[in-house]
Backbone bond lengths (Angstrom), bond angles and torsions (degrees), N, CA, C in turn:
res aa  C-N    CA-C-N  psi(-1)  N-CA   C-N-CA  omega(-1)  CA-C   N-CA-C  phi
1 X - - - 1.417 - - 1.513 111.72 -
2 X 1.283 118.09 -39.77 1.496 122.77 179.45 1.535 109.84 -60.19
3 X 1.338 116.42 -40.36 1.432 117.48 -178.82 1.569 111.32 -68.04
4 X 1.318 115.46 -31.42 1.468 118.23 178.61 1.537 110.56 -62.50
5 X 1.328 117.02 -48.03 1.460 121.47 176.35 1.519 113.41 -64.38
6 X 1.323 116.67 -34.74 1.418 121.15 178.39 1.541 110.88 -61.64
7 X 1.340 115.30 -41.09 1.464 119.00 174.97 1.505 114.68 -64.59
8 X 1.269 114.48 -36.28 1.483 119.92 177.26 1.556 110.94 -60.97
9 X 1.339 113.55 -45.00 1.433 118.46 -176.51 1.542 111.69 -71.21
10 X 1.343 116.49 -44.47 1.472 118.41 -172.36 1.513 111.63 -88.48
11 X 1.336 120.75 -18.97 1.454 122.29 -178.11 1.480 108.64 -126.59
12 X 1.336 118.36 50.77 1.394 123.38 -173.29 1.547 114.94 -51.47
13 X 1.332 121.36 -37.11 1.472 119.85 -179.71 1.476 112.72 -60.59
14 X 1.327 121.07 -20.91 1.385 122.98 -175.17 1.569 113.35 -104.48
15 X 1.317 115.28 13.27 1.476 118.11 -176.44 1.546 110.87 -60.52
16 X 1.328 113.75 -38.85 1.496 118.21 -176.34 1.534 109.41 -60.78
17 X 1.299 117.82 -39.77 1.457 122.61 179.06 1.523 110.07 -60.00
18 X 1.308 116.10 -49.78 1.472 119.60 -172.06 1.547 107.15 -66.97
19 X 1.333 117.12 -47.03 1.453 119.15 -177.03 1.493 110.20 -64.22
20 X 1.354 118.78 -40.58 1.424 119.43 -178.94 1.516 109.72 -63.84
21 X 1.280 118.80 -41.13 1.490 121.47 179.44 1.487 111.06 -64.76
22 X 1.334 115.95 -37.41 1.446 119.57 -177.68 1.537 109.41 -67.95
23 X 1.292 116.74 -37.06 1.456 118.98 177.34 1.474 112.48 -67.49
24 X 1.334 116.72 -37.16 1.444 120.70 179.42 1.495 112.59 -70.01
25 X 1.335 116.90 -37.22 1.461 120.09 -175.64 1.523 112.66 -91.52
26 X 1.366 113.84 -16.07 1.481 119.57 -176.71 1.508 111.39 61.90
27 X 1.333 114.32 34.00 1.520 117.85 178.19 1.461 108.78 -152.21
28 X 1.328 116.79 140.40 1.464 120.54 174.15 1.509 112.58 -86.74
29 X 1.313 117.33 2.96 1.433 120.58 -173.68 1.486 112.30 -101.07
30 X 1.367 118.71 4.76 1.473 119.22 -176.04 1.540 111.96 -131.33
31 X 1.337 120.98 42.33 1.465 120.30 178.52 1.499 114.06 -83.53
32 X 1.358 118.04 -11.75 1.468 119.74 -167.55 1.530 112.57 -62.89
33 X 1.329 122.89 -50.71 1.465 118.99 -174.62 1.496 112.63 -56.17
34 X 1.365 121.69 -41.62 1.407 120.17 -175.54 1.550 108.22 -79.52
35 X 1.387 118.85 -27.43 1.423 121.35 174.28 1.549 108.83 -61.00
36 X 1.327 117.33 -41.76 1.474 121.28 177.87 1.533 109.76 -62.16
37 X 1.326 115.88 -39.47 1.509 121.68 177.95 1.500 110.45 -53.17
38 X 1.337 117.06 -33.78 1.416 118.43 -178.74 1.512 115.54 -58.66
39 X 1.383 113.25 -27.75 1.451 118.73 178.60 1.550 115.87 -94.49
40 X 1.346 114.93 -25.16 1.462 120.91 -173.93 1.544 111.71 -55.65
41 X 1.318 120.30 -60.46 1.449 117.27 -173.94 1.544 110.27 -72.91
42 X 1.341 120.72 -27.08 1.418 121.15 -178.87 1.514 109.49 -63.87
43 X 1.276 118.69 -27.11 1.517 120.69 -176.29 1.530 107.97 -68.06
44 X 1.381 118.61 -22.47 1.436 120.32 -178.75 1.548 110.75 -99.34
45 X 1.318 119.68 -9.97 1.394 121.79 -176.56 1.524 110.54 -71.71
46 X 1.353 114.56 140.42 1.483 119.17 178.49 1.513 109.43 -78.62
47 X 1.303 115.57 166.94 1.491 118.58 179.93 1.518 111.96 -67.36
48 X 1.319 118.23 -31.24 1.476 121.45 178.84 1.517 110.29 -95.83
49 X 1.266 116.63 171.65 1.461 121.87 179.72 1.466 110.49 -104.75
50 X 1.388 118.11 126.87 1.421 122.37 179.95 1.527 109.85 -72.12
51 X 1.297 116.84 -39.96 1.466 120.61 170.93 1.535 109.28 -95.05
52 X 1.294 113.21 135.92 1.505 120.32 -174.75 1.560 108.15 -113.33
53 X 1.304 116.94 155.24 1.455 120.76 175.61 1.525 108.31 -56.11
54 X 1.341 113.94 134.70 1.458 117.25 176.50 1.554 112.55 95.64
55 X 1.366 118.05 -13.22 1.452 121.72 -177.64 1.542 108.63 -64.12
56 X 1.321 110.54 150.34 1.482 120.09 169.76 1.528 107.32 -104.29
57 X 1.307 115.04 115.85 1.479 121.11 -172.24 1.519 108.77 -110.25
58 X 1.348 115.44 138.18 1.447 120.44 173.45 1.557 109.00 -121.29
59 X 1.281 115.07 136.43 1.486 121.23 178.22 1.470 110.33 -106.82
60 X 1.341 118.27 124.21 1.455 122.96 -178.86 1.529 108.93 -119.18
61 X 1.303 117.42 148.19 1.475 119.00 170.50 1.505 114.78 141.61
62 X 1.303 115.20 -147.62 1.434 125.80 -159.84 1.564 108.46 -95.28
63 X 1.340 115.89 -157.47 1.448 121.58 -175.66 1.542 111.57 -64.91
64 X 1.315 117.02 -32.54 1.466 118.78 173.98 1.516 111.11 -58.74
65 X 1.335 117.30 -50.22 1.437 121.89 178.87 1.552 110.95 -60.21
66 X 1.290 116.98 -43.69 1.439 123.00 -177.69 1.547 110.43 -61.03
67 X 1.344 117.63 -42.25 1.432 121.78 -177.11 1.508 113.17 -77.85
68 X 1.301 118.96 -14.96 1.438 119.72 172.49 1.517 112.86 -61.27
69 X 1.365 114.47 -28.21 1.456 119.25 179.39 1.523 110.56 -69.89
70 X 1.344 118.07 -37.56 1.398 123.33 -178.76 1.499 113.44 -71.63
71 X 1.334 115.91 -43.67 1.489 119.52 -178.05 1.517 113.51 -80.83
72 X 1.314 120.09 -34.92 1.412 123.92 168.59 1.513 117.82 76.64
73 X 1.270 119.43 1.12 1.516 120.02 -176.53 1.546 112.96 -66.52
74 X 1.366 116.25 -44.98 1.449 115.79 178.48 1.520 114.58 -61.22
75 X 1.340 115.39 -45.16 1.458 119.00 179.01 1.528 111.00 -59.82
76 X 1.323 116.41 -41.22 1.468 120.09 -177.98 1.494 111.17 -64.94
77 X 1.357 118.64 -39.19 1.450 120.35 178.60 1.531 112.18 -67.16
78 X 1.352 114.77 -41.42 1.461 118.75 178.77 1.543 110.25 -61.85
79 X 1.318 114.50 -41.92 1.488 118.02 -177.54 1.553 109.94 -66.98
80 X 1.333 115.67 -42.07 1.476 119.89 178.86 1.528 110.81 -62.01
81 X 1.325 116.26 -43.40 1.422 120.30 -174.28 1.517 115.82 -78.55
82 X 1.315 115.69 -14.52 1.446 119.63 178.13 1.539 112.09 -91.63
83 X 1.287 117.23 1.97 1.424 123.90 169.17 1.523 116.25 55.90
84 X 1.339 117.57 -131.78 1.444 121.48 -175.11 1.515 114.18 -74.06
85 X 1.323 117.98 -6.07 1.449 121.46 177.06 1.520 107.97 -123.67
86 X 1.287 119.38 73.99 1.470 122.65 -167.46 1.495 112.91 -67.46
87 X 1.319 114.45 150.06 1.472 119.98 174.47 1.581 108.95 -75.55
88 X 1.288 116.25 160.42 1.421 122.35 173.90 1.501 109.83 -117.82
89 X 1.324 119.44 124.23 1.432 124.06 -172.90 1.533 112.17 -112.04
90 X 1.272 117.19 124.98 1.479 122.94 176.65 1.543 107.60 -116.24
91 X 1.307 116.37 119.02 1.476 120.70 -177.33 1.496 109.15 -98.20
92 X 1.361 117.23 114.96 1.426 124.78 179.76 1.539 111.74 -108.48
93 X 1.327 115.29 11.91 1.447 120.15 -179.36 1.520 109.03 -65.15
94 X 1.357 115.35 154.00 1.495 120.92 -173.82 1.535 105.12 -141.59
95 X 1.312 116.94 121.29 1.435 121.23 -178.43 1.579 111.39 -57.51
96 X 1.328 115.25 128.73 1.440 120.78 177.15 1.523 113.95 88.95
97 X 1.322 119.45 -2.73 1.463 121.81 -179.77 1.530 110.21 -62.16
98 X 1.288 118.11 139.33 1.417 125.74 165.54 1.545 108.04 -113.92
99 X 1.310 116.44 155.13 1.470 118.09 -176.27 1.516 114.58 -59.90
100 X 1.346 117.70 -25.06 1.438 119.80 -179.89 1.518 111.74 -104.29
101 X 1.357 118.96 -7.74 1.492 122.90 -179.45 1.509 106.66 -132.39
102 X 1.328 113.90 107.78 1.495 119.47 -177.92 1.532 107.99 -139.23
103 X 1.297 116.59 64.44 1.466 122.94 -174.82 1.564 108.15 -69.81
104 X 1.319 114.20 142.96 1.490 124.19 175.62 1.533 110.62 -132.78
105 X 1.307 115.07 158.43 1.477 118.68 177.61 1.511 112.60 -60.72
106 X 1.312 118.78 159.93 1.475 121.74 174.37 1.531 112.20 -57.67
107 X 1.325 115.34 137.69 1.457 122.41 178.07 1.575 112.39 68.28
108 X 1.337 117.87 15.61 1.407 120.29 177.01 1.567 107.08 -71.71
109 X 1.334 119.41 137.31 1.495 121.13 -177.63 1.518 111.14 -56.50
110 X 1.285 115.16 142.60 1.504 118.77 179.63 1.522 108.40 -70.10
111 X 1.323 113.96 155.36 1.446 122.22 179.97 1.539 109.54 -59.89
112 X 1.354 114.54 -46.00 1.467 117.44 -177.53 1.505 111.79 -61.25
113 X 1.351 117.24 -41.14 1.518 119.37 179.78 1.518 110.64 -64.19
114 X 1.296 114.16 -36.34 1.518 118.71 -177.50 1.544 107.55 -68.07
115 X 1.293 116.26 -47.02 1.466 121.32 179.41 1.510 110.81 -61.70
116 X 1.315 119.59 -37.04 1.417 122.25 177.65 1.525 111.84 -71.25
117 X 1.305 121.35 -39.75 1.408 123.18 176.91 1.537 112.86 -66.83
118 X 1.318 115.16 -30.05 1.462 121.25 175.94 1.504 112.01 -79.49
119 X 1.365 118.12 -11.19 1.443 124.78 -175.11 1.528 110.44 53.53
120 X 1.325 113.91 54.38 1.488 120.39 -169.94 1.517 112.58 -69.60
121 X 1.355 113.02 132.32 1.458 120.51 174.00 1.513 110.97 -97.62
122 X 1.325 118.71 -34.71 1.463 123.68 -171.97 1.530 108.19 -131.80
123 X 1.357 117.08 133.78 1.462 121.44 172.51 1.524 107.63 -114.86
124 X 1.299 116.54 128.83 1.488 126.37 -179.32 1.532 104.43 -108.01
125 X 1.343 115.09 115.70 1.482 118.73 -175.69 1.489 110.45 -110.66
126 X 1.342 114.61 124.67 1.473 120.41 -178.31 1.516 110.52 -123.28
127 X 1.366 114.52 109.19 1.412 121.52 176.23 1.534 110.38 -144.70
128 X 1.320 118.97 178.72 1.422 123.59 173.59 1.524 117.03 116.34
129 X 1.337 117.16 -27.38 1.458 118.32 -177.70 1.491 109.30 -71.72
130 X 1.321 119.78 -59.83 1.445 121.58 179.82 1.507 112.83 -57.09
131 X 1.321 118.15 -43.84 1.435 122.93 -178.08 1.489 111.24 -62.88
132 X 1.337 120.50 -27.11 1.457 122.88 -174.98 1.523 111.25 -71.43
133 X 1.363 117.33 -13.39 1.472 117.45 176.61 1.482 112.32 -71.76
134 X 1.326 120.04 -11.24 1.467 123.21 174.45 1.512 109.34 -76.33
135 X 1.309 119.19 -8.59 1.469 121.50 177.77 1.539 112.34 72.10
136 X 1.315 115.67 -168.55 1.426 121.58 -176.09 1.559 109.53 -63.00
137 X 1.304 116.77 -29.56 1.453 120.32 -178.85 1.538 110.40 -63.25
138 X 1.271 121.42 -27.96 1.468 122.61 179.48 1.516 116.16 -94.62
139 X 1.367 113.23 5.01 1.492 117.67 -174.72 1.562 111.87 -65.53
140 X 1.303 118.53 -41.65 1.462 122.09 -177.68 1.534 109.09 -65.30
141 X 1.323 117.66 -44.80 1.453 120.34 179.30 1.579 111.17 -61.51
142 X 1.324 114.00 -41.89 1.500 117.06 -179.94 1.510 109.60 -64.19
143 X 1.286 119.35 -41.40 1.439 121.84 179.38 1.569 110.26 -59.70
144 X 1.291 114.05 -44.76 1.500 117.72 178.19 1.517 113.82 -64.37
145 X 1.314 114.67 -43.84 1.451 120.97 179.15 1.542 112.06 -64.83
146 X 1.308 116.01 -37.04 1.471 119.50 178.28 1.544 109.57 -67.24
147 X 1.297 116.68 -38.71 1.489 120.44 178.71 1.542 111.78 -64.82
148 X 1.322 114.69 -39.38 1.424 120.82 179.22 1.575 110.68 -68.99
149 X 1.305 115.43 -37.33 1.459 120.40 179.90 1.554 110.04 -65.33
150 X 1.316 115.20 -42.15 1.466 119.80 178.28 1.486 110.25 -67.95
151 X 1.308 119.58 -40.36 1.439 123.91 -177.96 1.528 110.24 -63.10
152 X 1.380 115.66 -32.09 1.466 119.12 -179.71 1.459 112.48 -68.39
153 X 1.350 120.55 -19.08 1.409 124.62 -178.37 1.560 113.50 -108.83
154 X 1.319 113.67 -29.09 1.492 117.13 -171.28 1.518 109.37 -64.28
155 X 1.354 114.30 132.97 1.445 120.83 177.34 1.529 113.20 90.41
156 X 1.308 118.02 -13.56 1.468 120.63 -175.92 1.569 107.08 -73.14
157 X 1.316 113.02 139.31 1.471 119.43 178.61 1.530 110.81 -104.21
158 X 1.342 114.27 70.95 1.482 119.61 -176.17 1.567 109.24 -62.86
159 X 1.334 115.96 -28.08 1.520 117.74 -179.84 1.543 110.98 -87.05
160 X 1.312 115.44 0.42 1.442 117.52 175.53 1.547 113.50 86.76
161 X 1.344 115.89 -5.83 1.483 119.04 -172.16 1.536 111.37 -129.39
162 X 1.294 118.28 -49.91 1.486 119.35 -171.39 1.529 110.12 -133.72
163 X 1.362 115.99 153.78 1.455 120.01 179.03 1.524 112.65 -57.07
164 X 1.318 115.11 138.94 1.490 118.45 -178.88 1.543 109.37 -64.05
165 X 1.286 116.14 143.92 1.474 122.60 174.94 1.515 109.51 -94.18
166 X 1.335 116.54 134.89 1.461 121.36 -171.88 1.500 110.18 -118.19
167 X 1.336 117.17 140.22 1.477 122.18 172.85 1.483 109.69 -132.99
168 X 1.310 116.65 146.85 1.439 121.96 176.09 1.523 111.71 -107.86
169 X 1.309 117.97 138.38 1.440 122.94 -179.82 1.511 106.24 -121.17
170 X 1.353 118.69 126.33 1.480 122.92 -178.39 1.476 114.14 -79.21
171 X 1.299 119.72 164.19 1.505 120.20 168.85 1.504 110.85 -69.01
172 X 1.345 114.32 167.00 1.433 119.75 172.84 1.528 110.10 -85.07
173 X 1.306 117.93 175.00 1.463 120.70 177.25 1.545 107.44 -84.38
174 X 1.334 114.62 175.70 1.471 122.48 -175.99 1.539 107.21 -97.47
175 X 1.334 115.93 124.17 1.430 119.39 -176.03 1.559 110.90 -91.31
176 X 1.302 114.30 152.95 1.487 120.57 176.75 1.518 112.17 -80.67
177 X 1.304 115.00 112.69 1.494 122.34 173.56 1.543 111.71 -122.37
178 X 1.282 114.11 32.21 1.488 119.59 -179.29 1.494 111.27 62.14
179 X 1.352 117.50 -128.30 1.455 122.50 -175.41 1.552 111.06 -67.93
180 X 1.319 119.42 -16.33 1.430 122.22 178.75 1.530 111.24 -77.48
181 X 1.327 116.33 -13.17 1.489 120.06 -176.23 1.498 109.47 -136.38
182 X 1.372 117.02 68.28 1.453 119.70 -179.11 1.540 111.50 -70.16
183 X 1.331 116.04 157.34 1.471 121.51 176.04 1.546 112.95 59.42
184 X 1.320 115.50 36.69 1.482 116.94 -176.20 1.482 112.71 -58.85
185 X 1.375 119.40 -42.27 1.413 119.98 -179.03 1.544 112.70 -61.07
186 X 1.278 117.47 -45.71 1.430 118.69 179.04 1.568 112.60 -64.33
187 X 1.358 112.85 -38.67 1.445 116.73 178.66 1.520 109.17 -61.98
188 X 1.323 119.48 -42.21 1.433 120.06 -178.28 1.525 111.67 -73.25
189 X 1.289 117.90 -29.02 1.455 120.45 174.31 1.528 110.04 -63.44
190 X 1.325 117.12 -43.38 1.465 121.75 179.49 1.547 107.86 -70.61
191 X 1.271 118.48 -44.69 1.487 118.56 179.15 1.557 111.57 -59.41
192 X 1.335 115.38 -41.82 1.448 116.71 178.92 1.515 111.15 -61.51
193 X 1.316 117.89 -37.72 1.491 121.21 179.19 1.557 109.56 -64.77
194 X 1.312 116.24 -41.50 1.470 119.86 -179.66 1.484 112.02 -68.41
195 X 1.381 115.69 -41.02 1.463 118.67 174.74 1.507 111.69 -61.25
196 X 1.313 116.87 -42.05 1.487 119.17 178.55 1.534 110.79 -61.67
197 X 1.308 118.04 -37.60 1.459 121.96 178.40 1.526 109.25 -63.44
198 X 1.301 115.67 -43.97 1.430 121.61 -178.97 1.538 110.88 -62.68
199 X 1.266 116.73 -39.36 1.470 124.21 178.56 1.506 110.77 -64.66
200 X 1.363 115.21 -43.44 1.433 119.45 178.26 1.553 112.85 -64.22
201 X 1.290 114.55 -40.41 1.477 118.79 176.88 1.535 109.48 -64.35
202 X 1.281 116.94 -43.16 1.505 121.06 -178.74 1.537 107.99 -60.13
203 X 1.317 118.13 -44.16 1.455 120.25 -178.74 1.519 109.09 -66.27
204 X 1.298 118.52 -44.25 1.468 120.17 178.37 1.542 112.89 -60.43
205 X 1.336 113.68 -36.95 1.509 118.05 -177.09 1.504 111.25 -88.99
206 X 1.398 117.96 -3.64 1.463 121.06 -176.54 1.502 114.90 57.28
207 X 1.339 113.96 45.21 1.478 119.82 175.53 1.511 111.22 -123.15
208 X 1.306 118.83 154.07 1.463 121.43 -177.95 1.463 112.90 -65.41
209 X 1.273 119.32 151.05 1.442 126.47 179.90 1.547 110.70 -131.35
210 X 1.292 117.45 125.89 1.461 122.62 177.87 1.534 108.02 -105.54
211 X 1.294 116.41 112.16 1.460 124.60 -178.80 1.520 109.67 -89.62
212 X 1.339 120.11 104.29 1.430 125.57 176.64 1.508 110.10 -91.59
213 X 1.302 119.23 -15.29 1.416 123.25 -174.45 1.558 110.25 -67.48
214 X 1.303 116.86 -53.77 1.480 119.86 -173.42 1.509 111.71 -62.92
215 X 1.361 119.15 -52.57 1.489 117.39 -179.51 1.496 115.09 -65.13
216 X 1.333 118.11 -32.44 1.471 116.75 179.10 1.540 110.58 -75.47
217 X 1.301 118.34 -31.23 1.459 122.08 174.19 1.526 109.57 -63.25
218 X 1.316 117.37 -40.21 1.453 122.79 175.66 1.503 112.68 -58.40
219 X 1.340 113.62 -50.27 1.495 118.55 -179.15 1.541 111.83 -67.82
220 X 1.363 117.51 -39.92 1.406 121.00 -179.57 1.509 111.51 -63.31
221 X 1.324 121.22 -33.50 1.401 127.16 -179.04 1.529 114.59 -80.46
222 X 1.332 114.24 -13.85 1.431 120.94 177.12 1.545 110.86 -83.91
223 X 1.331 117.50 109.42 1.467 121.77 -171.65 1.496 110.48 -65.14
224 X 1.338 117.95 -20.11 1.498 118.85 -178.20 1.561 112.05 -84.11
225 X 1.360 115.76 -10.65 1.459 118.51 -176.63 1.537 110.47 -85.08
226 X 1.368 117.21 148.09 1.484 118.45 173.89 1.501 108.67 -66.36
227 X 1.336 113.97 160.48 1.457 119.28 176.92 1.528 110.15 -66.39
228 X 1.347 114.79 142.42 1.449 119.45 178.86 1.528 114.15 -94.94
229 X 1.354 115.53 -18.40 1.467 120.25 -174.49 1.503 111.15 -126.75
230 X 1.312 115.82 166.69 1.420 123.65 178.02 1.546 110.63 -80.43
231 X 1.361 113.97 -43.13 1.475 116.07 -174.01 1.551 110.66 -147.42
232 X 1.353 116.58 19.39 1.470 119.78 176.17 1.485 114.39 127.39
233 X 1.355 116.96 -44.40 1.475 119.17 -175.99 1.500 114.21 -127.90
234 X 1.342 119.01 -18.50 1.448 120.87 177.65 1.530 110.65 -96.74
235 X 1.309 115.96 116.12 1.422 121.86 -172.33 1.572 112.19 -65.01
236 X 1.344 113.43 148.33 1.514 118.13 171.10 1.519 107.39 -91.86
237 X 1.311 117.86 -175.21 1.458 121.02 179.52 1.558 112.92 -57.55
238 X 1.349 115.11 -44.66 1.465 118.27 177.94 1.536 111.56 -61.28
239 X 1.378 117.35 -40.93 1.435 120.60 177.47 1.520 113.54 -61.85
240 X 1.298 116.91 -36.32 1.482 118.82 178.11 1.549 109.72 -72.55
241 X 1.372 115.71 -34.52 1.470 118.52 177.61 1.563 108.47 -63.81
242 X 1.345 116.28 -47.57 1.485 120.29 -175.29 1.559 110.07 -67.26
243 X 1.289 118.82 -46.73 1.457 120.74 -176.88 1.583 109.68 -74.00
244 X 1.368 116.32 -31.47 1.462 116.07 173.99 1.516 112.10 -58.77
245 X 1.324 114.22 -40.71 1.494 118.48 177.42 1.545 111.89 -66.01
246 X 1.318 117.12 -40.08 1.451 118.51 177.11 1.553 112.60 -59.58
247 X 1.303 115.96 -44.84 1.457 118.61 179.82 1.560 110.22 -66.32
248 X 1.302 116.98 -43.34 1.424 121.74 -179.90 1.546 112.84 -60.89
249 X 1.361 115.24 -41.16 1.469 119.46 177.31 1.507 113.87 -64.16
250 X 1.336 116.09 -28.71 1.462 120.28 179.71 1.523 108.45 -78.34
251 X 1.282 117.50 -43.58 1.498 121.24 -169.61 1.510 113.40 -89.42
252 X 1.334 116.67 -33.48 1.467 121.79 -177.56 1.502 108.52 -144.99
253 X 1.365 117.85 75.44 1.458 119.83 -175.21 1.516 111.21 -62.55
254 X 1.379 113.59 155.35 1.372 119.70 176.73 1.518 112.48 127.98
255 X 1.289 116.48 155.22 1.470 121.10 -179.00 1.530 108.26 -81.59
256 X 1.364 117.37 149.87 1.430 122.14 177.86 1.510 110.08 -57.38
257 X 1.387 114.56 144.57 1.447 117.64 -178.22 1.542 107.38 -97.96
């Protein structure tokens, strides 16, 4: 117990993390894994902020992107960290979307028109999970499709003034849920390959890349950590809280105000 209060005094910016974990686990003896998480994404964050106060942000992508709207942790952190000039977030994620298959109802507004009406400054792109089920055989096609997707947005002035800024967000790793998550090793091998391809594309296109695979794999393999997902790949509320913080720390570093 003494060590718990010692951490609160000496690492005050991270008190929320420790308290939140303790409430989730119902124990004061297991704060360490989430306390380590406080440092994990910050090690990758650049000195500057990719998202700036007042930015209009649009989130595009798959089920992960879609569910960010429901859980709200990422948007809350971005709003808190942008202070008196809050960001505006428009979530255009769609459950089940793949980068090459994104069907919409008849007369549904085009993505470009929605981004223009939002006067979008930043586009956050989340793909890779669904595509990874094609295995290594689908890796080349995914890389090409991702390049085309980025090219379709790169240089566009949705805000009417400056080219849109683009960021890629990787899928999470596959968690062990016993018989609910068969072939976990193969799935993570494939996911790692797709995440690697995304990182290569991001480097080639000179755009930021948020790796959710490595830190979620670390937490999933820590037996003291709570489960991040419901059945291996779909995050639970805690998983969205944890990954929301990872994305926020990369795009707009700093503690909530």
